[in-house]
MINUZA-898774 format. One record per residue: x, y, z of N, C-alpha, C, O in turn. Coordinates in steps of 0.02 Angstrom, whole numbers, plus 32768, in hexadecimal, padded with zeros to 4 digits. Each point is the difference from the previous one (the first is absolute). Example, Ala and Ser with C-alpha at 12.3 -4.5 7.8 and 13.67 -1.06 7.14 Angstrom:
2
82947EE481867FD3803B8000802D803C800080347FFF8021/7FBA80367FBB802A803B80037FD980378025801980378008/
//
This chain:
362
14CAAEC59F387FDF7FC180107FE97FE17FBF7FDC801E7FD8/803A7FA0801F7FEE7FDD7FC17FB67FEF80007FE07FF38032/800A800D7F917FB97FF17FF77FF17FB7800E80217FD57FE2/7FB2801C80487FF17FBB80147FDB7FDB7FC77FCF80197FE4/804C7FA8800E7FE17FD87FCA7FBC7FE680167FF67FEB8039/7FDC80187F997FBC7FE880107FFA7FB77FED801B7FEB7FCD/7FC27FED80597FF77FB87FF27FD97FF77FBF7FD7802A7FEE/80367F9B7FEE7FDB7FF47FC27FB57FF9800E7FEA7FE58033/7FF280347F9E7FB97FFD80087FE67FB87FFA80167FDC7FD3/7FBF800F80577FE37FBC7FFE7FD17FFA7FC37FD8802D7FF2/802F7F9A7FEA7FD57FF57FC57FB97FF380177FF57FDB8030/7FDD80417FAF7FBA7FF480137FED7FB87FF3801C7FE07FD4/7FB6800780527FE97FBA7FFB7FE87FEE7FBB800F7FC97FE9/7FCC80627FF37FEA7FED7FBD803A7FF27FD07FFA7FD57FD5/803E804E803280397FF47FD4801E7FBC800C80127FDD7FD1/7FF5800E8070801B7FBF80107FD47FC87FE580197FCE7FE6/7FA5803B801F7FD27FCD7FE580067FFB7FB47FFD7FC97FE4/800B80717FFB80077FFF7FB780407FDB7FEC80007FDC7FCE/8037802E8058803E7FDE7FF07FF97FB48008801C7FDB7FD8/7FBE800F805A7FF57FB880097FDA7FE37FC4800F7FC87FEA/7FC1805C7FFD7FDA7FE67FC7802B7FFD7FC17FF27FD87FD4/804180518027802E7FFD7FC7802D7FC28005800D7FE07FCE/8009800F806E802E7FC8800B7FDC7FBE7FFE801C7FCE7FEA/7FA58030802E7FDB7FC280077FFB7FD77FBF800C7FC48003/7FE3805A7FC37FFC7FD77FC380427FDD7FEF80007FC77FE9/8038805D802180417FE17FF2800E7FC6802F801D7FCD7FEC/7FCE803A8052800A7FC980307FD67FC47FED80187FC78003/7FAA80467FEA7FD37FC87FEB801C7FDE7FC280007FC37FFB/801780657FD5801C7FE57FC2803D7FD4801080097FCB7FE2/8021804B804D803A7FD980137FEC7FBE801F801F7FCC7FF3/7FAD803580377FE97FC2801F7FE47FD07FCC800A7FC38005/7FD380597FC87FE67FD57FCB80387FDF7FD87FFB7FC67FEE/803A8060800580397FE37FDC801F7FC7802880107FCC7FE5/7FF8803F805C801C7FCC802B7FD47FC2800080187FC77FFB/7FA58043800A7FD17FC8800180017FDB7FBD80027FC37FFE/7FFD80637FCB80017FE17FBE80417FD87FF57FFE7FC97FE6/803A8054803080407FDD7FF880007FBF802880197FCD7FE9/7FCA803580537FFD7FC380297FD67FCA7FDC80137FC68000/7FB4804F7FE37FD67FD17FDB80257FE57FC47FFD7FC47FF2/802580677FE980247FEC7FC380347FCB800F80037FCC7FDF/80278041805380367FD1800F7FE57FC08021801E7FCB7FF7/7FAC803A802E7FE27FC3801B7FE47FD67FC880077FC38000/7FD8805D7FCF7FE57FDC7FC780387FE27FD57FF87FCA7FE5/803F80598017803A7FE57FDB80177FBE801F800B7FCF7FDD/7FFD8031806580157FC380227FCD7FC87FF780127FC67FF7/7FAC804D800C7FCB7FCE7FF980007FE27FBA7FF57FC47FF8/801680667FD480007FE77FBB80397FCE7FF57FF57FCC7FE2/80468044803580397FD37FF87FF77FC1802980137FC97FEA/7FD0803E80517FF37FC5802A7FCC7FD37FE080077FC38001/7FC4805A7FE17FCC7FD87FE0801C7FDA7FC47FED7FC67FF4/8040805A7FE6801F7FDE7FC780297FC580177FFD7FCA7FE2/802A803F805380297FC9801A7FD47FC8801C80107FC57FF8/7FB8804D80287FD27FCD801A7FE07FD87FC87FF57FC48006/7FFB805E7FC27FE47FDC7FC680307FCC7FE67FED7FC87FEF/8053804B800C80337FD17FE880037FC3802E80017FC77FE8/80008044805980057FC9802F7FC17FD57FFE80057FC38006/7FC0805C7FF17FC27FDA7FFB80007FD37FC37FEA7FC68004/802E80537FC380027FD87FC380307FC580097FF07FC87FEB/80488044803380317FCA800A7FE47FCB8030800D7FC57FF7/7FCE8051803B7FE37FD0802F7FCD7FD37FDE7FF27FC98019/7FF2804D7FAF7FCF7FD87FDB80207FD87FC77FDD7FE47FD6/80658019802A80237FD97FCD800E80257FC080177FE17FCF/7FDB8060802F800D80277FC48047801F800380217FFC8034/7FF380217F96803F80257FFE7FEF80497FF47FDA80107FD2/8041801D80567FF180477FFA803B8029801880277FE9802A/7FDF80537FBC8036802C80168003803F7FD57FD6800A7FD5/805C801F8038800B803D7FDA80488015800A80207FED8031/7FFA803A7F9F8046801680038008803D802D802E80038028/7FA4802C7FD28007803D80277FBB802080097FD57FFB7FD5/8021802680647FC28022800E800F803F802980287FFF802E/7FB780377FC08009803E80257FC0802A7FFA7FD97FF87FD2/801E8033805E7FC7802E8001801A80467FF2802D80188022/7FB680097FAB801780427FEB7FC680317FFF7FC67FED800A/804B80537FEB7FCD80337FF57FF4803080377FD7802E7FF9/804B7FCA80417FF3802E8037801180477FEC8035800B7FE2/7FA18026802D7FC27FFB80277FC07FFE7FD57FCA7FF4801B/803C80187FA47FC480097FD77FE17FBF7FE97FC47FFD7FF2/80647FCE80097FE67FC07FE780127FC8803080298009802D/7FB87FBE7FC780127FC3802580017FC87FCE7FCC7FEA7FE7/806F7FFE800880077FCE7FCB80317FC980158038800E8014/7FB07FB47FE8802A7FC6800D80197FE77FBC7FD97FE87FD7/8068801C801E801F7FE97FC280227FBD800C80297FF9802D/7FC67FD67FA9801A7FBC800880217FEB7FBF7FE380057FCA/805A7FE3803B80247FE67FC680067FB5800580107FE48035/7FE27FFA7F9380097FB87FFD7FD07FD9802B80127FCB801B/7FB1804D7FED7FCD7FDB80277FEF7FC07FDA7FF180027FC4/800F7FC6805F7FF47FC07FDE7FDA7FD0802D80058003803E/7FD67FD07FA17FDB7FCC80237FFC7FC47FD27FF480067FC4/80177FBF80587FFD7FC27FD97FDE7FC9802980047FFE803D/7FD97FD77F9F7FDF7FC6801E801D7FC27FDF7FE77FEA7FCD/804D7FF9805080217FC67FE17FD17FC67FF480087FDB7FCF/7FC7801C805D7FD27FC87FFA7FD680067FC07FED7FCD7FE2/8004806F80097FD7800B7FC5802980157FC37FE580047FC9/805B800A8041802A80147FC87FF380467FE8800E80107FC6/7FD8801C80657FF180447FEC802F8030802580177FF28037/7FF580487FA9802C8032801E7FF180447FE27FE680067FC9/802C802E805E7FF580457FE98037802C801E80127FF9803A/800880357F9C8032803080177FF180447FE27FF380067FC4/800D802E80667FF880457FE980428024800B801980048038/800480157F928041802080067FFE803D802E802F800C8026/7F99801A7FD67FFB803B802C7FB7801480077FDD80087FCE/800D8000806F7FBC8017800F8003803B8030802E80068029/7FA280277FD07FF8803680307FBA7FFE801B7FD080017FDA/80287FFD80687FBF7FFE80207FF5804280248021800E8032/7FB1801B7FB47FF38042801B7FC47FFE802F7FCF7FDC7FF4/8034804B80417FC9800380308006803F8029803380227FFF/7F987FEE802680038034803280177FE080417FE67FCC8013/804A8052800F801B7FDF803C7FCC7FF4803780097FD48029/7FC180537FD77FCD7FF880337FC67FD47FE77FCF7FF88024/80367FEE7F9F7FCB7FD47FE5801F7FCD7FD18000800B7FC3/801A7FBF805880207FCC7FD87FCE7FCF7FE380137FCD7FE3/7FAC804180257FCD7FD47FE47FF280107FB77FDC7FDA7FDF/803E805C80077FFA80117FBA804780097FE48024802E8014/7FEF7FA67FBE804380047FE37FFA80017FB47FD17FE47FE3/8060803B7FFC800580027FB880437FE07FEE8035801A8013/7FC97FAF7FC8803C7FDB7FEE801480137FB87FD77FFC7FD2/806780188026801B80107FBE80337FCB7FEB802B7FED8027/7FD07FFD7F9C80337FD47FE48033802A7FDB7FEF80227FD0/804F7FDC80488034802B7FE580347FD97FD78036801A7FF1/7FBA7FA97FFD802F7FD87FD97FDF7FC07FEA7FC67FF38010/805E7FE37FCB7FE37FC27FE77FF07FCF8038801F80008036/7FAF7FD67FBD7FEE7FCA802D80057FBE7FDA7FF27FFC7FC5/80227FD0805F80077FBE7FE17FD17FCF80247FF78003803D/7FED7FCF7F9B7FD17FCF801A80157FBA7FE880147FF77FC7/7FE67FD98066800B7FBA7FEE7FC17FDA80147FEC8001803A/7FF47FDD7F957FC37FDC800E800D7FB5800380367FE87FF0/7F977FF4802580097FB8800C800C7FD97FC080157FC68004/7FDF80587FC2800F7FDD7FC1804980067FED80157FE87FCC/80138039805E804780077FF48013803C7FD6803B800F7FF6/7F9480147FF1800E803A7FD4800B803F80297FDC800D8030/8056801A7FBD800E803F80217FE8803A7FD680027FFD7FC2/7FE88038805E7FE8803C7FDE8021803D801E800E8003803C/7FFF802E7F99801B804180167FCE80357FED7FEC80067FC5/7FFE8022806C7FCF80357FF58021804480098021800D8033/7FD5801F7F9C8018804580047FC5802F7FF67FD37FF37FD9/802E8045804B7FCB80327FFB801E80458001802E800F8026/7FB7801D7FB08013804680037FE7801E8041802280288020/7FA17FC47FF37FE28017803F7FD37FCA801B7FD67FE67FDB/8032800980647FD67FCE80207FF080148047802D8005802A/7F9380087FE47FEA801780427FC87FD3801A7FD47FED7FDA/802E800480667FCB7FDB80207FEF80238042802B800A802A/7F9580097FDE7FE88021803C7FD77FCE80297FCF7FE47FE6/8044801180587FDD7FD0802B7FE78021803F802580218024/7F9A7FD87FE97FE18015803F7FEF7FC180277FDD7FD47FE7/803C802780567FF37FC580297FE880178045800C80388015/7FD27F9B800D7FEE800B8046800A7FBF8026801F7FD17FE5/7FC8802A8058800C7FC480287FDE7FC37FE280127FC78013/7FBE80427FC07FDE7FC87FE280207FEA7FBE7FEE7FCD7FE4/8042805B800380217FEF7FC17FF880367FCC7FFD803B8011/80007FB17FB07FFD80307FC87FBF802780007FCA7FE38006/803B805F7FF27FC5802A7FF67FFA80157FB77FC980017FE5/806F80107FFC7FFE80167FBA80467FF97FE28032800F8020/7FCF7FDA7FA1803F7FF97FDB7FF980237FBD7FCE7FF57FDD/806280348011800180207FBF80457FF67FE1803480098021/7FCD7FE37FA0803F7FF47FDC800080287FBF7FCE7FFF7FDC/806980228015800880237FC180457FF07FE3803280078021/7FCE7FE37FA0803F7FEE7FDE800280237FBD7FCE80037FDC/806C80198013800A80207FC0803B7FDE7FDC80357FF6801C/7FBF7FF97FA480347FE57FD480257FC68021803C8005800F/7FA07FC57FFB801D7FC3801C80137FD07FC87FDD7FFB7FCE/80597FE1803C80147FCC7FD180217FC78026801F800B8034/7FD97FB87FB3801C7FC7802280197FCC7FCE7FE67FFB7FC8/804C7FE0804D801D7FCC7FD6800A7FC1802B800A8005803D/7FF27FC17FA380097FC1802380457FE47FF1802180157FD1/7FF37FBA805780437FE27FF780047FD87FBF80377FF17FE8/7F8F7FFD7FFB80027FDC7FC17FEA802A7FC57FEB7FE67FCC/8019805C803B7FF9802C7FC77FBD801F7FF37FF980277FD0/7FD37FCB80587FBF801F7FF680028047801C80268010802E/7FAF801B7FB68000804680167FBA801C7FFC7FD67FE87FDB/801E804C804C7FC08022800080088048801680358013801A/7F9780157FDB8005804680137FBA801D80097FD07FE67FE4/802C804F80427FC2802680098012804A8004803080148021/7FA980147FBB800A804880057FE9801A80448021802B801E/7FA77FBB7FF97FE6801780417FD47FCB801F7FE07FD97FDD/801F802580657FD67FD180247FEB80218041802780228021/7F997FD47FF17FE6801B803F7FD27FCE80207FDB7FDC7FDE/8026802180647FD67FD180257FEB80218041802880208022/7F987FD87FEF7FE6801480417FDB7FC4801E7FD87FE07FDE/8035801280617FDF7FC780217FF480118049802880228020/7F9F7FC67FF97FEE800B80467FD07FCA80167FD97FE77FD6/80288006806A7FCF7FCF80187FB980197FF57FF2803B8008/7FE27F987FE77FB980107FF77FE1800C80447FF77FD18027/7FF9806E7FE87FE78015804180327FEA8036803A80157FFF/7FB17FC08030802E7FE9803580117FB77FF8801E7FE2802C/7FD180017F9B800B7FB87FF580417FF67FDA8002800C7FC4/80337FDF805E80417FF77FE080007FC67FCF80317FF77FDC/7F9B7FE180237FFD7FC77FD27FF080167FB980097FDA7FD1/7FDF806580277FF0801A7FBE802780417FF47FFA802F8027/802C7FD27FA58027803B7FEE7FE4801F7FC17FFE7FDF7FCB/7FEC805F80397FE780237FC5803B801E7FDB802D801E801F/7FD47FDB7F9F803980197FD97FE980257FC27FC97FF57FE7/8062803680017FF780227FC0804580097FE1802C801C8020/7FDD7FCC7FA3804280007FE37FFD80157FB77FCC7FF97FDF/806B80228009800580167FBA80477FF77FE8803080128022/7FD87FD27FA280417FF97FE17FFB801C7FB97FCE7FF67FDE/8065802E800E7FFD80247FC0803E7FF07FD6803880048018/7FBC7FEB7FA980337FF97FCD803A7FD3801780308018801F/7FCA7FA97FD280367FD4801480017FBF7FD97FD87FF57FD3/80577FE1803F80077FBD7FE480137FD180388032800A8022/7FA57FC37FE8800C7FD08036801A7FC07FE17FE47FE87FCF/80527FFB804C801C7FC37FE37FD37FC480087FCF80038025/80417FC77FBA7FD57FC57FFF800A7FD2803C7FE57FC87FFF/803D804A8031800A7FDC803F7FF27FB57FF7800F7FE57FCB/7FD77FF980687FF57FB87FFC7FBB7FEE7FE57FF57FC77FEB/7FDE806780167FBB7FF07FEC7FF880017FB47FCB7FEE7FE7/806980287FF57FFF80057FB87FCD80347FE77FED7FFF7FC6/7FFF802E80667FD480367FEC8029803F7FF580248016802D/7FD680087F998027803C7FF27FE0803E801B801980387FF5/7FAF7FC1802F7FDD8039801F7FF780397FCE80128039800E/7FD27FB67FB87FF180307FCB803E80177FDA7FFC802B7FD5/803E7FB8803C803D80097FD8801280497FF47FF4802B802A/80287FE27F9B801780437FF07FC680307FF2800A803D7FFD/7FB97FA87FFB7FC7802B7FF17FDE801B803F7FD080257FFB/80497FC9803E7FE18015803F8007804C80088036801C7FF9/7F918006801680018048800B7FF08013804880248027801F/7FA77FBC7FFB7FEF801080457FCF7FCD801D7FDA7FE17FDB/8029801880667FD17FD680257FEB8028803E802A801B8024/7F957FE77FE87FE5801D803E7FD37FCC80207FD57FE27FDF/8034801380617FD87FCE80237FEC801A8045802680258020/7F9F7FC87FF67FE6801580417FD97FC6801D7FD77FE27FDE/8034800E80627FDC7FC9801D80167FEF80468018802C8024/7FE17F947FEF800F7FEA804480277FBE7FFD7FEF7FD47FD8/80448026805180237FC1800A7FE37FDF803F8004801D8036/7FDF7FA87FC27FE27FDE803A80337FD2802180337FEE7FE1/7FC18000805E802D7FD680288047801F800480327FDC8002/7FD180657FFF804180227FFF80277FF78040803C800D8001/7FA37FDD803680247FF6803F80377FCC7FF9802E7FFE8029/7FCF7FD87FA480337FCC7FF5804580207FF680327FE38012/7FCF805A7FD1803F80207FEF801A802D8038803080267FF6/7FB27FD680458016802A803780487FF380148023802D8015/7FF37F947FE380447FEE8014803180037FC5803B7FF08009/7FAD80257FBC802D80067FC77FE37FE27FC17FCE7FDC8002/805180357FC67FEA7FE87FBF80317FCB7FE8803B800E7FF5/7FAD7FB58002802B7FC87FED7FD67FCC7FDB7FC380038002/805E7FCD7FDC7FDA7FCA7FE07FD37FDA80317FC87FEF7FEE/80518005804F7FD67FDE80317FC2802780127FCA7FE48009/803F805F7FFD7FC5802A800F7FCF7FFF7FC67FC38000800B/80567FFF7FB77FD37FFC7FC67FD97FBE80007FC57FFF7FF0/805D7FCB80217FDE7FBF80047FC8800180337FC87FEA7FF2/8047803180497FCD800380347FC7802F7FED7FC67FF1800D/804C80467FD37FCD80307FE97FD07FDF7FCF7FC380078006/80597FD47FC97FD57FDE7FCF7FD77FC980217FC67FF67FEF/80587FE580417FDD7FCA80227FC5801B80297FCE7FDD8009/8038806080107FCA801F80267FCC80217FD47FD0801D8019/80397FDF7FA67FD180207FD3800D804A7FF57FD380257FEB/806A7FF08022801280467FF5800080117FB580117FD67FD7/7FDD806880197FFE80157FBA8006804C7FFC7FF280248030/80237FF27F957FFD80487FEF7FBF800A7FDA7FFA7FE97FC7/7FD7803980577FBF800C7FE1800080467FE1800480328023/7FF77FD17F9B8004803F7FDB7FB9801D7FF77FD77FE47FDD/801E805580437FC180247FF5800180217FBC7FCD80057FDE/806E8012800E8009801B7FBD80467FEE7FE8803080008027/7FD57FF27F9880407FEB7FE38001801C7FB97FDE7FE67FD3/8048804F8022800480227FBF80457FF47FE28033800D801F/7FCD7FDC7FA4803E7FF07FDD800380257FBE7FD17FFE7FD8/80668024801C800D801E7FBF80387FD77FE0803980018015/7FB47FDA7FB780307FD27FE17FFC80087FB47FCC7FF67FE2/806D801B8000800180097FB87FCA80307FEA7FFD80388017/7FD67FB17FBC7FCC802D7FE77FC07FFE80287FD080227FEE/802E7FB780487FC07FF380238000801A8047803480048021/7F90800E7FF57FF3801280457FCF7FCD801D7FC87FF97FE6/804C7FE5804F7FD57FCD801F7FEE80168047802C80148026/7F947FE77FEB7FE8801380427FD87FC6801D7FD27FE77FDF/803E8005805E7FDC7FC7801C800A7FF8804A8015802F8023/7FDB7F957FF680067FEF804680097FB480067FF27FDC7FD0/8025800D806A80097FB9800A802B7FF2803C80028029802F/80207F9E7FD2802B7FEF803780387FD17FE97FFA7FE07FCC/803C801D805C80397FD67FEF801F7FE4803F7FFE80208035/801E7FA37FC680227FE0803880317FCD7FE3801680077FC7/7FFC7FC78061802A7FC87FEA7FDD7FBF80107FDC7FFB8032/802F7FD27FA47FE67FBF801180337FDB802B8034801C8011/7FBE7FA58001802B7FDD802F80447FED7FE2802E7FEC8024/7FD8801B7F9A80417FF47FDF802480417FF1802E80017FD8/7FBC80368048801F80417FFA7FFB801C7FB9802D80247FEA/7F9E7FCC7FF47FF4801D7FBE7FCC803780067FD27FFB802A/8033803A7FAD7FCC803480027FBC7FE37FF37FF77FD57FD5/7FD78044804F7FBB7FE87FF87FD1803B800C800C8029802B/7FBF7FD97FAD7FCF803680097FE080137FBE800D7FE17FCC/7FCA805280367FDC80167FC57FF1804A80047FEB801A8034/802080097F957FF080467FFA7FD380097FC380137FEC7FC8/7FB3803280417FD1800E7FC9800A80477FE97FFF802F8027/800B7FD97F97800D80417FE37FC880157FD07FD87FD77FE8/8026806A800C7FD7801C7FCB802D802B7FD58023802B801A/7FDC7FCA7FA4802C80247FD27FD5802A7FD17FD57FE57FDD/8037805C80237FD8802C7FD580137FF97FB77FD57FFA7FD5/806C8008801C80187FFB7FBA801E7FBA7FF8803C7FF97FF9/7F987FD4800880177FBB8003801F7FE77FC080287FD08002/7FC8804E7FC4801D7FE97FC1804C8008800080247FD67FE5/7FF4806080388049800B800480207FCA802B80367FE77FEF/7FAA80088049801B7FCC802B80017FBD7FDB80307FDA8005/7F9B80177FD67FFC7FC17FDB80397FFA7FCE80207FCC7FFA/7FEC806A7FE180367FFE7FCE80447FF88022802A7FDB7FE7/7FE08046805280407FFA8022800C7FB9801980387FE67FFB/7F947FFA802080077FBC8019800E7FCE7FC880287FD28007/7FB880397FC0800C7FD47FC68046800B7FE580227FD07FEE/7FF3806E800E8044800F7FE680357FE1802B80347FEB7FE7/7FC18011805B80307FE2802D7FFC7FB48001802A7FDE801E/7FA380067FC17FF87FB87FFF7FE07FE4803E80017FC3800A/7FE2806880217FDF7FE8803C7FBD7FE07FF07FEA7FD28023/7FF580467FA97FC17FE27FE9800A7FE87FB8801980257FD6/7FD37F9E801C800A7FE37FBE7FC27FD97FEB7FD67FEF8029/802580057F957FCA7FD77FE57FBC801B800D7FF4803C7FFC/7FDD7F9680147FBA8014800B7FF8802E803C7FD4802B8000/80577FCD80337FFC802C803B800F80487FEB7FDF802E8018/80527FDB7FBC801180437FE87FC6801D7FD87FEE803A8009/7FF57F9E7FCA7FC880187FD67FC48013802B7FE380357FF5/800C7FA0803B7FC6800E802B800A804080287FD280288008/806B7FE18011800D803B80297FFE803F7FD67FE480338015/80387FCB7FAF7FFF803B7FD47FB980137FEE7FEE803A8002/7FE87F947FEC7FBA800E7FEE7FDA801D803B7FD980307FF7/80317FB480447FDE801A803C80168048800F7FD880298014/80687FE47FE1801B8043800D7FE180337FD07FEF80378014/800C7FB67FAD7FE2802E7FCE7FB8801080127FEB803A7FFD/7FEE7F9280157FBA800B80117FFA802D803E7FD7802E8001/80527FC680307FFE8029803D801280487FF27FE1802E801C/80507FDD7FB9801580457FF17FCA80247FD87FF4803C800B/7FEC7FA17FC57FCB801F7FD87FC58012802D7FE280357FF8/800D7F9E80377FC8800D802D8011803380357FD4801C8020/806D7FF07FEB8015803080327FF57FE980477FF8802A802D/80077F957FDE7FF37FE68043803E7FE680237FFE7FF2803B/803A80087FA1803D7FE5801D7FFD7FB580057FCB7FE3800E/806D7FFD7FE880047FB7800280157FE980458030801A801D/7FAB7FB67FFE80117FE48041802E7FC37FF77FF07FD27FDB/8049802F804680317FCA7FFB80177FEF80467FF280248030/80327FA57FD7801C7FEF804280447FDF7FF7800E7FE07FCD/801B8028806580417FE180057FFE7FD3803D7FF680178037/80157FA77FBE7FF77FD08037803C7FD2800580187FE67FCE/7FFF800F806F80367FD1800E7FE57FCA802E7FEB800F8038/80167FB37FB17FE47FC9802780237FBF7FED80097FF27FC5/80097FE7806E801F7FBE7FF5803D80057FD1800C7FD47FD7/801A80618032803E80067FD97FF880177FB9802F7FFB7FD9/7F96801D80147FF480177FBC7FE5804880007FD280108026/804A80197FB07FE880447FF77FD380027FC380137FEB7FC9/7FB0802D80417FD080047FC97FE780477FF77FF780258031/7FFE7FED7F917FE580427FEF7FC07FF67FD880017FE27FCA/7FC7803780507FBF7FF97FDF7FF07FB77FF47FE37FEE7FCC/80307FE880637FF37FB97FFC802F7FD87FD57FF87FC47FF9/803A805D7FEA80307FDF7FD480427FF78026801E80318015/7FFA7F907FF480417FF68022803980217FDA80077FF77FC4/802180308061803880227FE180427FDC800C80267FF47FD1/7FE77FFB806D80407FE080107FFD7FE080457FD4800E8028/805D7FC77FE480057FDF80418023802E8032802F80247FEE/7FB97FDA804F801D8029803580307FD6802A7FF07FC88013/804A80547FFA80317FE1802C7FFC802080457FE280368007/803A7FAB802D8000801E8043801D80467FFF8031800D7FDD/7FB2801F804B80178045800280458006801F802380317FF4/7FF17F9F803580428001802080147FBA80137FD67FD5800C/806A801F7FF9801F7FC180157FF57FC87FCD7FC77FEF7FF1/806F7FF37FF57FF97FC97FD07FE77FC080207FDD7FD97FE0/8034801C80607FE87FC580237FBE801280217FFE8027802F/7FCC7FBD7FB87FBE801680157FDF7FCA802B7FE87FCE7FE5/8017803A805C7FDE7FCF802A7FB480097FFE7FE780357FEC/7FF57F9980277FB8800480067FF180248041800C7FE58036/7FDA80587FC57FF6802A803C7FBC7FF480207FEC8026802C/7FF07FA67FBD7FBE7FF5801B80007FED80497FCE80078023/806B7FE07FF580057FEC8046801B8037802C80107FF4803B/7FF680497FAA8019803880287FD2800D803A7FC37FF97FF9/8059801980417FD5800F803A7FD2803A7FF1801680327FE3/7FAC7FC880307FCF80357FF27FE9801D80437FE47FDD802A/802980637FDE7FEB8022803E7FB980197FF97FE480037FC9/7FFF800E806F7FBC80197FFE7FFB80447FDE803180257FFE/7F967FE97FE77FF580417FDE7FF87FF47FBA7FF780307FDA/
//
């Protein structure tokens, strides 16, 4: 008689429960991957749809806008919208902008914070007819937004250089900017900016912006009436901003130029003829060096040069620092009360009287 086979032993309940706890994390992880993938691809569709809607919105307002190609890459670890040939033009104002390649990075579940990378040259056309080409080794802009608009903007640029269609050129080793609305008031934007080692061309204002001797500028303050720029930055917006009394108010303004260090405060804006206007009061610790540099450049001559040199020597001997000011008013740039040169409009050769510009409340 053959030996009868015995049935398999039933697994005890604790063993089955232990096996479930081993499988459960893998099941949860799988569900998370499915959910994340759904969010990623939904955000991809939303990003491409928003870009197309922006183009249609610009065209509906009489602008020209478009792009050559757009795609979303990076799944699953990144979320990046790459755009080639993004462009916008305003024929009525004669302005245009084209970015050869941009990458907009974000988290697929939080599109309110984006980091924009410039991956190629950008071209600009302004209302004065001049074209500019901007190149950067590295250019990043971080934007935090909510339903009310901008919360915080940060910009970092490394080794930027630009040239104009008529041969002017400029460069900066580094530039950084941080800006955010003052508390909850979008009409005031607090900013802090720094530029290091560069040369700015003489643009239309005929100001060489410290020329080849420029080493660094640091500024901190508030832009008032900033709500004017909510719909974009343009000559018309600048006119309205100036008409409303908008200004850049500098709480601190530190300049390293040639042999001198200048520290001060003040404000700047535009007058109704689109010329720079404002005043910055400085204090110079080693003012004799600044005096010699200004005389050598021919900016101060005759009795004005002598008076400034004598005042600088006295201030340096006393160790109190010389107080000076740079003022732009009625089309004239003056330094320490001495007219230096005539100011031309900051943009556009045809300068209308903007005093009749519509002025909104605020």
